[in-house]
C-alpha positions as CSV (number, residue, x, y, z in Angstrom):
1,X,20.2,-36.1,-0.2
2,X,21.4,-32.8,1.4
3,X,19.5,-31.6,4.4
4,X,17.7,-28.3,4.1
5,X,19.6,-25.1,5.2
6,X,17.7,-22.0,6.2
7,X,19.6,-18.8,5.4
8,X,18.8,-15.4,6.8
9,X,20.1,-12.3,5.0
10,X,20.3,-8.9,6.7
11,X,20.7,-6.8,3.5
12,X,22.1,-3.4,3.3
13,X,23.3,-1.1,0.5
14,X,26.8,-2.5,0.3
15,X,26.9,-5.6,2.5
16,X,24.8,-8.6,3.6
17,X,25.1,-10.2,7.0
18,X,24.4,-13.9,6.6
19,X,23.3,-16.6,9.2
20,X,22.3,-20.2,8.6
21,X,20.0,-22.5,10.6
22,X,20.4,-26.2,10.0
23,X,17.4,-28.5,10.0
24,X,16.6,-29.4,13.6
25,X,16.7,-27.2,16.7
26,X,20.3,-26.0,16.8
27,X,20.7,-22.2,17.1
28,X,21.4,-20.3,13.9
29,X,25.0,-19.4,13.3
30,X,26.4,-16.3,11.6
31,X,28.6,-17.0,8.6
32,X,29.9,-13.5,8.1
33,X,29.4,-10.5,6.0
34,X,29.2,-10.6,2.2
35,X,29.1,-8.1,-0.6
36,X,25.5,-7.2,-1.5
37,X,26.1,-7.4,-5.2
38,X,23.6,-10.0,-6.5
39,X,26.1,-12.1,-8.4
40,X,28.3,-12.3,-5.3
41,X,25.5,-13.3,-3.0
42,X,24.4,-16.0,-5.5
43,X,28.0,-17.4,-5.8
44,X,28.4,-17.5,-2.0
45,X,25.1,-19.2,-1.5
46,X,26.0,-21.9,-4.0
47,X,29.0,-22.8,-1.8
48,X,26.6,-23.7,1.0
49,X,25.2,-26.7,-0.8
50,X,22.9,-27.7,-3.7
51,X,20.6,-24.8,-4.5
52,X,17.6,-27.2,-4.0
53,X,18.5,-27.5,-0.4
54,X,18.6,-23.8,0.4
55,X,15.7,-21.7,1.8
56,X,16.6,-18.0,1.9
57,X,14.9,-14.9,3.2
58,X,15.5,-11.2,3.7
59,X,13.4,-8.3,4.9
60,X,11.6,-6.0,2.4
61,X,13.3,-2.6,2.3
62,X,15.0,-0.1,0.1
63,X,17.1,-2.7,-1.7
64,X,14.0,-3.9,-3.5
65,X,13.2,-7.3,-5.1
66,X,16.1,-7.7,-7.5
67,X,18.1,-10.1,-5.2
68,X,15.0,-12.3,-4.7
69,X,14.4,-12.5,-8.5
70,X,18.0,-13.4,-9.1
71,X,18.0,-16.2,-6.5
72,X,14.7,-17.6,-7.7
73,X,15.9,-17.6,-11.3
74,X,18.9,-19.6,-10.2
75,X,16.6,-22.2,-8.6
76,X,16.9,-21.1,-5.0
77,X,13.8,-20.8,-2.8
78,X,13.8,-17.2,-1.6
79,X,11.1,-15.2,0.1
80,X,10.9,-11.5,1.1
81,X,9.4,-11.0,4.5
82,X,7.4,-8.1,6.1
83,X,9.7,-6.3,8.5
84,X,6.9,-5.3,10.9
85,X,5.7,-8.9,11.2
86,X,9.0,-10.5,12.2
87,X,8.5,-11.9,15.8
88,X,10.4,-9.9,18.4
89,X,12.2,-11.2,21.5
90,X,10.5,-9.6,24.5
91,X,12.9,-7.7,26.8
92,X,15.8,-7.6,24.2
93,X,17.4,-4.2,24.1
94,X,20.2,-5.1,21.7
95,X,19.8,-4.9,17.9
96,X,22.7,-5.7,15.6
97,X,23.1,-7.0,12.0
98,X,24.3,-10.4,13.4
99,X,21.3,-10.8,15.6
100,X,18.9,-9.8,12.9
101,X,20.4,-12.3,10.4
102,X,20.2,-15.1,13.0
103,X,16.6,-14.2,13.9
104,X,15.6,-14.4,10.2
105,X,17.2,-17.8,9.8
106,X,15.6,-19.1,13.0
107,X,12.1,-17.9,12.2
108,X,12.3,-19.0,8.6
109,X,13.0,-22.5,9.9
110,X,10.1,-22.4,12.3
111,X,7.7,-21.0,9.7
112,X,6.9,-17.9,11.7
113,X,7.7,-15.3,9.1
114,X,5.1,-13.4,7.0
115,X,6.1,-13.1,3.4
116,X,5.3,-10.4,0.9
117,X,4.4,-10.8,-2.7
118,X,7.2,-10.3,-5.1
119,X,5.9,-8.4,-8.2
120,X,7.2,-8.9,-11.7
121,X,9.4,-6.0,-13.0
122,X,6.6,-4.4,-15.0
123,X,4.2,-4.4,-12.1
124,X,6.9,-3.0,-9.8
125,X,7.5,-0.2,-12.4
126,X,3.8,0.6,-12.4
127,X,3.8,0.6,-8.6
128,X,6.7,3.0,-8.6
129,X,4.7,5.4,-10.8
130,X,1.6,5.0,-8.6
131,X,3.6,5.9,-5.5
132,X,5.3,8.8,-7.3
133,X,1.9,10.2,-8.1
134,X,0.9,9.7,-4.5
135,X,4.0,11.6,-3.4
136,X,3.1,14.4,-5.8
137,X,-0.4,14.6,-4.4
138,X,0.9,14.9,-0.8
139,X,3.4,17.5,-1.8
140,X,0.5,19.5,-3.4
141,X,-1.5,19.2,-0.2
142,X,1.3,20.4,1.9
143,X,1.9,23.6,-0.1
144,X,-1.9,24.2,-0.1
145,X,-1.9,24.0,3.7
146,X,1.1,26.4,3.8
147,X,-0.9,29.0,1.8
148,X,-4.0,28.6,3.9
149,X,-2.0,29.0,7.1
150,X,-0.2,32.0,5.7
151,X,-3.4,33.8,4.9
152,X,-4.9,32.9,8.3
153,X,-1.9,34.4,10.1
154,X,-2.7,37.6,8.2
155,X,-6.3,37.5,9.2
156,X,-7.6,36.6,5.8
157,X,-10.4,34.0,5.9
158,X,-12.4,32.8,2.9
159,X,-16.1,33.5,3.5
160,X,-17.4,33.5,-0.1
161,X,-18.0,29.7,-0.2
162,X,-17.6,26.5,1.8
163,X,-14.9,24.7,-0.1
164,X,-11.3,25.7,-0.9
165,X,-9.5,25.4,-4.2
166,X,-12.7,26.1,-6.3
167,X,-12.7,28.8,-9.0
168,X,-14.3,31.2,-6.5
169,X,-11.7,30.4,-3.8
170,X,-8.8,30.9,-6.3
171,X,-10.3,34.2,-7.5
172,X,-10.4,35.3,-3.8
173,X,-6.8,34.2,-3.2
174,X,-5.5,36.1,-6.2
175,X,-7.2,39.3,-5.0
176,X,-5.3,39.3,-1.8
177,X,-2.8,42.1,-1.3
178,X,-0.7,43.1,1.6
179,X,0.9,46.3,2.9
180,X,4.4,44.9,2.9
181,X,5.9,43.8,-0.4
182,X,7.6,40.8,1.3
183,X,4.2,39.3,2.1
184,X,3.0,39.8,-1.5
185,X,6.1,37.9,-2.6
186,X,5.3,35.0,-0.2
187,X,1.8,34.8,-1.6
188,X,3.0,34.8,-5.2
189,X,5.6,32.1,-4.4
190,X,3.0,29.8,-2.7
191,X,0.5,30.3,-5.6
192,X,3.2,29.4,-8.1
193,X,4.2,26.3,-6.0
194,X,0.6,25.1,-6.0
195,X,0.3,25.6,-9.7
196,X,3.5,23.6,-10.3
197,X,2.5,20.9,-7.9
198,X,-0.9,20.6,-9.6
199,X,0.7,20.3,-13.0
200,X,3.0,17.6,-11.7
201,X,0.0,15.6,-10.5
202,X,-1.8,16.1,-13.8
203,X,1.2,15.0,-15.8
204,X,1.6,11.8,-13.6
205,X,-2.1,11.1,-14.1
206,X,-1.5,11.1,-17.9
207,X,1.6,8.9,-17.5
208,X,-0.4,6.3,-15.4
209,X,-3.2,6.1,-18.0
210,X,-0.7,5.6,-20.8
211,X,1.7,3.2,-19.0
212,X,-1.0,0.8,-17.8
213,X,-2.0,0.1,-21.4
214,X,-0.5,-3.2,-22.4
215,X,0.2,-4.1,-18.8
216,X,-0.5,-7.7,-17.8
217,X,-3.1,-6.5,-15.3
218,X,-4.8,-4.1,-17.6
219,X,-7.9,-6.3,-17.8
220,X,-8.1,-6.3,-14.0
221,X,-7.9,-2.5,-14.0
222,X,-10.8,-2.4,-16.4
223,X,-12.9,-4.7,-14.2
224,X,-12.2,-2.9,-10.9
225,X,-13.6,0.3,-12.4
226,X,-17.0,-1.4,-12.3
227,X,-17.1,-0.5,-8.6
228,X,-18.4,2.9,-7.5
229,X,-15.5,5.0,-6.2
230,X,-12.9,3.1,-8.1
231,X,-11.8,5.0,-11.2
232,X,-8.7,4.5,-13.4
233,X,-6.1,5.8,-10.9
234,X,-7.5,3.9,-8.0
235,X,-7.9,0.7,-10.0
236,X,-4.3,0.9,-11.2
237,X,-3.1,1.5,-7.6
238,X,-5.0,-1.4,-6.2
239,X,-3.8,-3.8,-9.0
240,X,-0.2,-2.7,-8.7
241,X,-0.1,-2.8,-4.9
242,X,-2.0,-6.1,-4.3
243,X,-1.0,-7.8,-7.6
244,X,-2.0,-11.5,-7.1
245,X,-5.4,-11.5,-5.3
246,X,-5.4,-15.3,-5.4
247,X,-2.8,-15.5,-2.7
248,X,-5.6,-14.7,-0.2
249,X,-7.8,-17.7,0.4
250,X,-10.5,-15.8,2.2
251,X,-11.8,-12.2,2.1
252,X,-10.9,-11.9,5.8
253,X,-7.3,-12.4,5.0
254,X,-7.1,-9.5,2.6
255,X,-9.0,-7.3,5.0
256,X,-6.3,-8.1,7.6
257,X,-3.5,-7.6,5.0
258,X,-4.6,-4.0,4.5
259,X,-5.0,-3.3,8.2
260,X,-8.7,-2.7,8.2
261,X,-9.7,-5.2,10.8
262,X,-10.2,-4.2,14.5
263,X,-7.3,-4.8,16.9
264,X,-8.1,-7.1,19.7
265,X,-6.9,-7.6,23.3
266,X,-8.3,-10.8,24.8
267,X,-7.5,-12.7,28.0
268,X,-9.5,-15.3,29.7
269,X,-13.2,-14.4,29.5
270,X,-12.3,-10.8,28.5
271,X,-12.4,-9.8,24.9
272,X,-11.9,-6.2,23.8
273,X,-11.7,-4.8,20.3
274,X,-10.1,-1.5,19.5
275,X,-9.2,0.6,16.5
276,X,-8.2,-1.0,13.2
277,X,-4.7,-2.5,13.2
278,X,-3.3,-0.3,10.3
279,X,-0.8,-3.0,9.5
280,X,0.1,-4.0,6.0
281,X,0.0,-1.9,2.9
282,X,-0.9,1.7,3.8
283,X,-1.2,2.8,0.1
284,X,-4.0,0.3,-0.5
285,X,-5.7,1.3,2.8
286,X,-5.7,4.9,1.7
287,X,-7.2,4.1,-1.7
288,X,-9.9,2.0,-0.1
289,X,-10.8,4.7,2.4
290,X,-11.1,7.3,-0.3
291,X,-13.2,4.9,-2.5
292,X,-15.5,4.1,0.5
293,X,-16.5,7.8,0.9
294,X,-18.4,7.4,-2.4
295,X,-20.7,4.9,-0.7
296,X,-21.5,7.3,2.2
297,X,-24.0,9.2,0.0
298,X,-25.6,8.5,-3.3
299,X,-28.0,6.1,-5.0
300,X,-28.1,2.4,-4.7
301,X,-27.9,1.8,-8.4
302,X,-25.3,2.5,-11.1
303,X,-25.8,5.5,-13.3
304,X,-23.9,8.1,-15.4
305,X,-20.1,7.8,-15.4
306,X,-20.2,4.5,-13.5
307,X,-22.2,2.9,-16.3
308,X,-19.6,4.1,-18.9
309,X,-16.8,2.7,-16.9
310,X,-18.4,-0.7,-16.8
311,X,-18.2,-1.1,-20.6
312,X,-16.1,-4.1,-21.3
313,X,-16.3,-5.6,-17.8
314,X,-17.6,-9.1,-17.4
315,X,-21.2,-9.7,-16.2
316,X,-19.9,-11.6,-13.2
317,X,-17.8,-8.6,-12.1
318,X,-20.7,-6.1,-12.6
319,X,-23.0,-8.4,-10.5
320,X,-20.5,-8.3,-7.7
321,X,-20.1,-4.6,-8.0
322,X,-23.9,-4.2,-7.8
323,X,-24.0,-6.3,-4.7
324,X,-21.3,-4.2,-3.1
325,X,-23.3,-1.0,-4.0
326,X,-26.4,-2.3,-2.3
327,X,-24.7,-3.8,0.6
328,X,-22.5,-0.9,1.5
329,X,-25.3,1.7,1.1
330,X,-27.5,-0.4,3.4
331,X,-24.7,-0.8,6.0
332,X,-23.9,2.9,5.8
333,X,-27.6,3.7,6.5
334,X,-27.8,1.3,9.5
335,X,-24.6,2.8,11.0
336,X,-25.9,6.3,10.5
337,X,-29.0,5.4,12.4
338,X,-26.8,4.3,15.3
339,X,-25.1,7.7,15.1
340,X,-21.7,6.3,14.5
341,X,-19.0,8.9,13.5
342,X,-18.6,9.2,9.7
343,X,-15.0,8.2,9.8
344,X,-15.8,4.9,11.6
345,X,-18.6,4.3,9.1
346,X,-16.3,4.8,6.1
347,X,-13.7,2.6,7.7
348,X,-16.3,-0.2,8.0
349,X,-17.3,0.3,4.4
350,X,-13.7,0.2,3.2
351,X,-13.3,-3.1,5.0
352,X,-16.2,-4.7,3.2
353,X,-15.4,-3.0,-0.1
354,X,-12.0,-4.8,-0.3
355,X,-13.9,-8.1,0.2
356,X,-16.0,-7.5,-2.8
357,X,-13.0,-6.3,-4.8
358,X,-11.2,-9.5,-3.9
359,X,-14.1,-11.6,-5.1
360,X,-14.2,-9.7,-8.4
361,X,-10.4,-9.9,-9.0
362,X,-10.4,-13.7,-8.6
363,X,-12.9,-14.3,-11.4
């Protein structure tokens, strides 16, 4: 029987640096540089021994999951690892492709790598659409800020209401005129840019609603909408980004995965907790924070639109969502009495919310 060989791949656009660590404690050795074409990588790996004896890894990055899917389909054990969670050698100031490949092979053998979930092609496609919509939202926000800053530089401040981008605010913006025609042109350009960005977001919203129909996780999307603050777009985003909730054995694991647990610095008898770690998936963290704001105010029972969204959801999921509603509103009230800042309260609510979501998604 062939001994297990641990292979670290430092993958780039055109090339792959390869290192192998044999079973035991011998240092990993660099084999060389291969073409990054999936067929070529597979053919070269098969020369290293029986596919059943190979354990392969590479870091998540812009090259995606195609290589992992190809190797897994060929019977090779392949994992994709989180780049930010790869152990670092303290004091090392040299970083090369050869060292990176050796490090991956070494830590794969020792079991010290944190793997990421490999989505199926359809889920990855939905995730791409979710992130495209997120990029469009951020682009819209940037141009809105540019317009507000432009008006502020000209001494124009909106005083007819408290919120921007309402009908009243837009009417006020369109009434603004300036002495110099160049400034009127700037205003017109920014207004047009916002309108185009808004239309792009609206179009992607429609695309998401249409493309999630027939998706393998469509039922999960329906169930997640039983929670307050989680409508269609948020539900699709959570399902696409997290995918397989069952890979987390405990709620605390998924809380840590999305970076909503406090950081800690402990030594001896001293234990100090700080701000949240913000590790893991930032897209999920943002969705949860936005959803948690809905628990900052409001009733402790479902009504209106939330009741309509619950149509079709299972009784077990609705029961969990109701417990979340009562629990989070109670926790919010207690933290408000302690005069905690609203942002810290919402972060705490988001941490508990993902625990309830995890429980519902595993039903």
